[in-house]
N, C-alpha and C positions, 0 to 999 in steps of 0.2 A: 867422774861419771863413767859407768860401765856401758859397754856396747851390747846391743841385743844379740850380737853374733858370738860373744864369748861364752864360756862354759859356766858362768855364774848362774845360780838357781833363779828361777822366776820369782819375782816378788809375790808374796801371798797377800792378796787383798781380801778384806772382809766383804760380805754380801752388801752391806750398806755402802762401802767405798765403791764397789762395782756399780751398784745401782745409781749412785750420785754421778759417777763418771759417765755412765751410759746416758743418763738424762741430760747432763751438761753437753755431751757430744751431740745430742739431738737439739741443742739450742736453748735448753732450759736454764734459767737463772737459779741461783740458790733459793730465792723466794718462791719461784715456780716449783722447785723440788719439794720445798716444805708443804706447799698446798697439795701437790700430787701424792705425796707419800705419808703425810701426817708425822714426819720426823721433825723434831724441833730444830729451829735454826742453828743453835749452838752445835747440835750433833751433826747437821749437814756440813757446817763449816769445819768441824773437827775431822769428819770423814774425808772431805776434799783436801785438807791440809795433810792428813795422814797419807792419802794416796799420792800426793805430790812428793812427799818425803820418801815413801817406799819406792816410788818409781824413779827417784833421783832426778827430778826435773825442777825447773824454776817456777813454773806456774801451771794453772789448770789446763791450758792449751797443750803444753808439753806433756802433761800427764795423760791426757786423752790420746794424744798421738802415740805415745809410747805404749799405752795399754792396748790400743788397736793393733799396733805392730807386733806386740807380744801375744795377741789373741786372748787377752784377759777380759776384754769386753767385746 
């Protein structure tokens, strides 16, 4: 896992990944995100998993924390 203080490039998140992370950071569940955005549940799940992978974290809480620290959301 890389540190946000190293010189590695920032992960590039898609707009859907950013939106899902932002909504999750505000306490929304995946089901809430589906209702709020009209994005299908499989796409929401894929976006969250992809964000977790790109941010090199273990779960959505870690991804949200890292995205906030890196000012991605």
